[in-house]
C-alpha positions in Angstrom: -4.3 -16.1 -10.5 -5.2 -12.3 -10.4 -7.9 -10.6 -12.4 -7.9 -6.8 -12.2 -11.3 -5.0 -12.6 -11.6 -1.3 -11.9 -9.0 -1.3 -9.1 -10.5 -4.5 -7.6 -8.4 -7.7 -7.5 -10.0 -11.1 -7.2 -7.5 -13.7 -6.2 -8.3 -17.3 -6.7 -5.6 -18.8 -4.6 -6.3 -22.4 -5.2 -6.6 -22.2 -9.0 -4.2 -24.1 -11.2 -3.5 -23.2 -14.8 -5.4 -25.7 -17.1 -4.3 -26.9 -20.5 -5.9 -24.8 -23.3 -9.3 -26.0 -24.3 -12.7 -24.7 -25.4 -14.0 -21.7 -23.5 -16.0 -22.5 -20.4 -19.7 -21.7 -20.7 -20.7 -18.4 -19.0 -22.2 -19.0 -15.6 -25.9 -18.1 -15.2 -26.7 -16.6 -11.8 -28.9 -18.9 -9.8 -31.7 -17.8 -7.4 -31.7 -18.8 -3.8 -29.5 -19.0 -0.7 -28.9 -17.1 2.5 -25.8 -14.9 2.6 -24.3 -14.8 6.1 -22.2 -11.9 7.5 -21.3 -10.6 10.9 -21.6 -7.1 12.3 -21.0 -5.2 15.6 -24.0 -4.0 17.6 -26.3 -1.9 15.5 -27.8 1.2 17.1 -30.3 2.1 14.4 -31.2 1.5 10.7 -32.4 5.0 10.3 -30.3 6.3 7.3 -30.0 9.8 8.7 -28.3 8.6 11.8 -25.9 6.1 10.4 -22.5 6.5 12.0 -20.4 3.6 10.8 -19.8 1.3 7.9 -21.5 -1.6 9.6 -24.9 0.1 9.9 -24.3 1.5 6.4 -23.9 -2.0 5.0 -27.4 -3.0 6.1 -29.0 0.4 5.3 -27.7 0.1 1.7 -29.8 -3.1 1.3 -32.9 -1.4 2.6 -32.9 2.1 1.1 -32.0 4.0 -2.1 -30.9 7.5 -2.9 -31.7 9.7 -5.8 -28.4 8.6 -7.2 -25.7 6.0 -6.5 -22.1 5.1 -7.2 -20.7 2.5 -9.5 -17.5 0.6 -8.8 -15.3 3.5 -10.0 -17.4 6.1 -8.0 -19.1 7.5 -11.1 -22.6 8.8 -10.3 -25.5 6.7 -11.7 -29.3 7.2 -11.6 -31.2 5.4 -8.8 -34.6 6.7 -7.7 -34.1 9.6 -10.0 -34.0 8.2 -13.6 -32.5 11.4 -15.0 -31.4 14.9 -14.1 -30.6 18.2 -15.7 -28.2 20.9 -14.5 -28.7 24.6 -15.5 -26.1 26.4 -17.5 -24.9 28.4 -14.5 -24.5 25.1 -12.5 -26.8 26.2 -9.7 -30.2 24.5 -10.5 -30.5 20.7 -10.5 -33.8 19.2 -11.8 -34.5 15.5 -11.1 -37.1 13.2 -12.6 -38.2 10.4 -10.3 -38.4 6.9 -11.6 -42.0 5.9 -12.1 -43.5 2.7 -10.5 -41.2 2.5 -7.5 -42.8 1.2 -4.3 -41.8 1.0 -0.7 -41.6 -2.3 1.0 -45.1 -1.9 2.4 -46.5 -1.6 -1.2 -47.1 2.2 -1.1 -45.8 4.2 -4.0 -42.7 6.5 -3.8 -44.0 10.0 -4.0 -42.3 13.4 -4.5 -43.4 14.3 -0.9 -41.3 11.5 0.5 -38.2 13.0 -1.3 -39.0 16.4 0.1 -39.6 15.0 3.5 -36.2 13.2 3.5 -34.3 16.4 2.6 -36.3 18.6 5.1 -35.7 16.0 7.8 -32.0 16.1 7.1 -31.9 19.9 7.4 -34.0 20.1 10.6 -33.6 16.9 12.6 -32.2 17.7 16.1 -29.1 15.9 17.3 -28.3 14.1 14.2 -24.6 13.3 14.0 -24.3 13.1 10.3 -22.6 15.8 8.2 -25.2 15.7 5.4 -27.4 18.4 6.9 -24.5 20.7 7.5 -23.4 20.3 3.8 -27.0 20.9 2.5 -27.2 24.0 4.7 -23.9 25.2 3.2 -24.8 24.5 -0.4 -28.6 24.9 -0.9 -29.9 28.4 -1.5 -32.6 30.0 0.6 -35.5 32.3 -0.2 -38.0 34.1 2.1 -41.5 32.8 2.1 -44.0 34.6 4.5 -40.9 36.2 6.1 -39.2 32.9 6.9 -36.0 31.6 5.3 -36.8 28.4 3.3 -34.4 26.1 1.5 -35.0 26.0 -2.2 -35.8 22.3 -2.5 -39.2 22.0 -4.2 -41.5 19.9 -6.3 -42.2 21.2 -9.8 -44.8 18.4 -10.3 -45.6 14.9 -9.1 -42.3 13.5 -10.4 -39.9 16.5 -10.7 -37.7 17.8 -7.9 -35.8 21.0 -8.2 -32.8 22.0 -6.0 -31.2 25.5 -6.3 -27.7 26.0 -4.9 -26.1 29.2 -3.6 -23.3 28.8 -6.1 -22.2 26.3 -8.6 -20.8 23.1 -7.0 -19.7 20.4 -9.5 -19.5 17.7 -6.8 -23.2 18.1 -5.7 -24.4 14.8 -7.2 -21.8 13.0 -5.1 -23.2 14.7 -2.0 -26.6 13.3 -2.9 -25.2 9.8 -3.0 -24.5 9.9 0.8 -26.1 7.3 3.0 -27.8 9.9 5.1 -29.8 11.1 2.0 -31.3 7.7 1.1 -35.0 8.3 0.7 -37.4 7.3 3.5 -41.2 7.2 3.6 -42.7 10.2 5.5 -45.3 8.0 7.2 -42.7 6.0 9.1 -39.9 8.5 9.7 -40.9 11.5 11.9 -39.1 14.8 11.0 -37.8 15.5 14.4 -36.4 12.3 15.9 -34.4 9.2 15.2 -36.2 5.9 14.5 -34.7 3.2 16.6 -37.1 0.3 16.1 -38.8 -1.3 13.0 -40.4 -0.8 10.6 -37.4 0.3 8.7 -39.2 0.5 5.3 -37.4 1.6 2.2 -37.3 0.9 -1.5 -34.2 -1.3 -1.4 -33.3 -4.7 -2.9 -34.0 -6.4 0.5 -36.7 -5.9 3.2 -36.3 -6.2 6.9 -37.7 -9.4 8.3 -35.9 -9.9 11.7 -34.5 -7.2 13.9 -33.2 -8.7 17.1 -30.3 -8.0 19.4 -28.3 -10.9 18.1 -29.6 -11.2 14.5 -30.8 -9.0 11.7 -32.3 -10.8 8.7 -33.4 -9.4 5.3 -35.5 -11.0 2.7 -35.6 -10.4 -1.1 -37.7 -7.6 -2.5 -39.2 -9.2 -5.6 -40.5 -5.7 -6.7 -37.1 -4.0 -6.6 -37.0 -1.3 -9.3 -33.7 -2.7 -10.7 -33.4 -6.5 -11.1 -34.6 -8.4 -8.0 -31.7 -10.0 -6.0 -30.6 -13.6 -6.6 -30.3 -14.3 -2.9 -33.4 -15.3 -0.9 -32.1 -13.7 2.3 -29.2 -11.9 4.0 -28.4 -12.7 7.6 -26.3 -10.5 9.9 -25.1 -12.1 13.1 -24.8 -9.2 15.6 -22.1 -9.6 18.2 -20.2 -7.5 20.7 -17.2 -9.8 20.1 -16.7 -8.4 16.6 -13.0 -8.5 15.7 -10.8 -9.9 12.9 -9.9 -12.9 15.1 -13.5 -13.7 16.0 -14.7 -13.3 12.4 -11.9 -15.5 11.2 -13.0 -18.3 13.5 -16.6 -18.0 12.2 -15.5 -18.0 8.6 -13.2 -21.0 9.1 -16.1 -22.9 10.7 -18.3 -22.2 7.6 -20.6 -19.9 9.5 -19.9 -16.8 7.3 -20.1 -16.5 3.5 -18.4 -13.1 3.4 -15.8 -11.8 5.9 -14.5 -8.2 6.0 -11.4 -6.9 7.8 -9.4 -10.0 7.3 -6.0 -9.5 9.0 -4.0 -12.1 7.0 -2.1 -11.8 3.7 -3.1 -13.2 0.3 -0.6 -16.1 0.5 -0.7 -16.9 4.2 -2.2 -20.4 3.7 -5.4 -19.7 5.6 -8.2 -21.5 3.9 -6.5 -21.5 0.4 -9.8 -22.5 -1.2 -11.4 -19.1 -0.1 -11.6 -16.3 -2.6 -10.0 -13.0 -1.7 -11.2 -9.5 -2.7 -8.5 -6.9 -2.2 -9.8 -3.3 -2.4 -8.0 0.0 -1.9 -10.3 2.1 0.2 -11.0 5.7 1.1 -10.1 4.9 4.6 -7.3 6.2 6.9 -6.3 5.0 10.3 -5.2 7.6 12.7 -4.3 8.4 16.3 -6.8 10.8 17.7 -5.5 13.3 20.3 -8.4 14.6 22.3 -8.3 18.4 22.3 -10.9 18.7 25.1 -9.0 17.0 27.9 -5.6 17.9 29.5 -2.8 17.5 28.6 -3.7 16.8 25.0 -5.7 20.0 24.9 -2.4 21.8 24.4 -1.1 22.0 20.8 2.5 21.9 21.9 1.9 18.8 23.9 0.1 17.1 20.9 3.1 18.1 18.7 5.4 16.5 21.3 3.3 13.3 21.1 3.6 13.2 17.3 7.4 13.5 17.5 7.8 10.9 20.4 5.7 8.3 18.5 8.1 5.9 16.7 6.3 5.4 13.4 9.1 3.1 12.0 8.6 0.7 15.0 4.8 0.9 14.5 5.1 0.0 10.8 7.1 -3.2 11.6 4.0 -4.5 13.3 1.5 -3.1 10.8 -0.5 -5.2 8.5 1.4 -5.7 5.2 -1.5 -4.6 3.0 -1.9 -1.3 4.8 0.1 1.6 3.3 1.9 4.1 5.6 0.6 7.7 5.2 1.2 11.1 6.6 -1.7 12.8 4.7 -4.9 13.7 6.5 -6.8 12.6 3.3 -7.2 9.0 2.2 -5.0 7.8 -0.7 -6.7 8.1 -4.1 -8.6 11.2 -2.9 -7.9 14.5 -4.6 -5.4 16.4 -2.4 -3.7 13.4 -0.9 0.0 13.9 -0.4 2.6 11.0 -0.3 4.8 10.5 2.8 7.7 12.8 3.2 8.9 12.5 6.8 6.5 15.1 8.2 5.9 12.9 11.2 9.4 11.6 11.7 10.4 10.1 15.1 12.4 12.9 16.9 12.7 12.6 20.7 14.8 15.7 21.0 12.3 17.8 19.2 9.5 16.2 21.2 11.3 17.3 24.4 11.5 20.9 23.1 7.8 21.0 22.3 7.0 19.4 25.7 9.0 22.2 27.4 6.8 24.8 25.5 3.7 23.1 26.7 1.8 24.4 29.7 1.7 20.8 31.0 5.5 20.4 31.3 6.9 19.8 34.8 5.0 19.2 37.9 3.5 15.8 38.8 3.4 13.0 36.3 -0.2 12.5 35.1 -1.6 9.5 33.3 -2.7 9.6 29.7 -6.0 7.7 29.1 -5.9 5.5 26.0 -9.3 4.4 24.7 -9.7 1.2 22.6 -12.3 -1.4 21.8 -9.8 -4.2 20.9 -6.5 -3.7 22.7 -3.5 -4.9 20.7 -0.6 -5.5 23.1 2.1 -4.5 20.7 0.4 -1.2 19.9 -0.4 -0.5 23.5 3.3 -1.1 24.4 4.4 1.3 21.6 2.1 4.0 23.0 3.3 3.3 26.5 6.9 3.9 25.3 5.7 7.2 23.7 4.2 8.4 26.9 7.3 7.4 28.9 9.5 9.5 26.6 7.4 12.5 27.6 7.5 11.6 31.3 3.9 10.3 31.4 2.3 7.0 32.2 -0.5 5.4 30.0 -3.6 3.6 31.1 -5.9 1.7 28.7 -9.7 1.8 29.0 -11.1 -1.0 26.9 -14.7 -0.4 25.7 -16.8 -2.8 23.6 -17.7 -1.4 20.2 -21.3 -1.0 21.2 -20.3 1.8 23.6 -17.1 3.0 21.9 -18.5 5.8 19.8 -20.5 7.1 22.7 -17.4 7.1 24.8 -15.6 9.1 22.0 -18.4 11.7 22.1 -18.1 12.0 25.9 -14.4 12.9 25.4 -13.1 11.3 28.6 -9.8 10.1 27.1 -6.6 11.5 25.7 -5.7 9.1 22.9 -7.5 6.6 20.8 -6.9 4.9 17.4 -9.6 4.7 14.8 -10.2 4.2 11.1 -12.3 6.8 9.2 -14.0 5.9 5.9 -15.1 8.8 3.7 -18.8 9.4 3.2 -18.0 10.8 -0.3 -14.8 11.0 -2.5 -14.7 14.8 -1.8 -11.8 16.3 0.1 -13.7 19.2 1.7 -16.4 16.9 2.9 -13.9 14.5 4.5 -12.0 17.3 6.2 -15.2 19.0 7.3 -16.6 15.8 9.0 -13.4 15.2 10.9 -12.1 18.7 11.7 -14.6 21.5 11.3 -15.6 23.1 14.6 -19.4 22.7 13.8 -19.1 19.0 12.9 -20.7 16.5 15.3 -18.3 13.9 13.9 -15.3 15.9 15.0 -13.9 13.1 17.2 -10.9 15.0 18.4 -13.0 18.0 19.6 -10.7 20.2 17.5 -11.5 23.9 17.2 -9.5 26.1 14.9 -11.1 29.1 13.1 -8.1 29.0 10.6 -8.9 25.5 9.5 -12.7 26.2 9.5 -12.1 29.2 7.1 -9.9 27.1 4.8 -12.5 24.3 4.6 -15.2 26.9 3.9 -13.0 28.3 1.0 -12.6 24.8 -0.4 -16.4 24.5 -0.9 -16.5 27.8 -2.8 -13.3 27.3 -4.9 -13.8 25.6 -8.4 -10.2 25.9 -9.7 -8.4 22.6 -9.0 -5.0 24.2 -8.6 -6.4 26.7 -6.1 -8.2 23.9 -4.2 -4.9 22.0 -4.0 -3.1 25.0 -2.5 -5.9 25.3 0.1 -5.6 21.6 1.0 -1.9 22.0 1.4 -2.5 25.0 3.8 -4.9 22.8 5.8 -2.4 20.0 6.1 0.4 22.4 7.1 -1.8 23.8 9.9 -2.8 20.3 11.1 0.9 19.2 11.2 1.5 22.0 13.7 -1.6 21.7 15.8 -1.8 17.8 15.5 -5.4 16.8 16.5 -4.8 13.6 14.5 -1.7 11.6 13.5 -2.3 9.8 10.2 -1.0 6.2 10.2 -2.2 4.1 7.3 -4.2 4.1 4.1 -6.4 1.0 3.9 -6.1 -1.7 1.4 -8.5 -4.3 2.8 -8.8 -8.0 2.2 -12.3 -9.6 2.1 -12.8 -13.4 2.2 -15.5 -15.2 0.3 -16.5 -18.8 0.6 -15.8 -20.7 -2.7 -19.5 -20.8 -3.6 -20.0 -17.0 -3.6 -20.2 -15.4 -7.0 -20.7 -11.9 -8.4 -19.3 -10.0 -5.4 -17.8 -6.5 -6.0 -16.8 -3.6 -3.8 -15.9 0.0 -4.4 -13.5 2.2 -2.4 -16.1 2.7 0.4 -15.5 -0.9 1.4 -17.9 -3.4 3.0 -20.8 -1.0 2.9 -20.6 -1.0 -0.9 -20.9 -4.8 -1.2 -23.3 -5.5 -4.0 -25.5 -8.0 -2.1 -28.3 -7.6 -4.6 -26.1 -9.1 -7.3 -24.4 -11.9 -5.3 -25.4 -15.5 -6.1 -24.3 -18.9 -4.9 -22.8 -21.6 -7.1 -23.9 -25.0 -5.8 -20.9 -26.8 -7.4 -17.9 -24.4 -7.0 -14.7 -25.6 -8.7 
């Protein structure tokens, strides 16, 4: 039985159609229970330094922003109870919600909000894109001869932000995880916090922070309705994978499992509930522009033409959708597949000949992965062989995978990228702008940088679409990334779990504060 709700489908696989009868009484959420999930190794719970959806899932329980998203990605009030926008679209005035307290009992103050924004703008070495975006958008004025961003307190509950120019998507920027409000007394302005206390205003409070377990407890003073659950427990493991998680779920050791690799009707635990959610996530091959021979655009183009996408898709998960766009499906500017990355060995040979790495000795391409899939590795091996190269796999546990990406000692890797916002320019900037610390391919192209800059300044949607098309055309020629699939993810819930919802950001949007357990599931 399928029930559609805002793009989310809940499949009750084991349900049978009953004979007509009186309507069932509406379930009343019950209080209590420990919701169990699994996560890879967590580096920090400092919101400013969050780098993956797994850390973001926990951070969303602990901290709140001025605003938040609903299931359809509309912006709702959170720590700000209301806001006003000036007629010219440049000045945003927020009124803080009164009576909000941090987990240590101290009140949320306007200085904490100012501290959070200033920290984002000045923290050294922070990998997130939020500071870059604020620098780009927020106006500056000179005070005592020094440039100062125009983020200020009008009074004890009123925050004012003045932009350089009107930017209608600004509220969505403020919903980013990195802009969740932190108390100034616990989060220094100039460094990452790596150990507790991670104190916020969220629905849950941190109770246990260990290498193998993170446990949260209910915040009975949460400014929205307090959670139904007593606790949320995350098992932290370096063995995180779909196969490993599936074993835990089948053994009854997890209540919610993400990244399930089966299909809705595959027979695995038919009593389990399935949430199927189209996400703002794209999987892609990353071709490292910092290391030979993938530092050469002609060589990267040859790789894209020597890669047999049709063969790849025969082994792909059936709920994932093939894509050739550098943007996720459902995001403005996404373009449907049209054969732009078609398999063409002859054209690959031509581009290889143009490459400065053609001829000479046969080097080895380094493929980096944290969970090697033999079929995919064999497919990449065939790709390298068509170009006269060999391929070696370096398998790195997830705990060190992102650091290895930043070091750049590889040629090819595969990764999935989930948007921080539903905004095309922010997604493209994070992945591809020369100044972005999240530019995993090490791609540097002043043409693409300029086009992304223009996207932020352009308000006409038709003009924005033309700019996005120009970016995609440029990327198809220089090929720092090869888009593979848009994600439609399946999440498994034990039969007793009630009230679970997700939005297109995936597992980090799971509404743990509203989940409850039914002691007698049907």
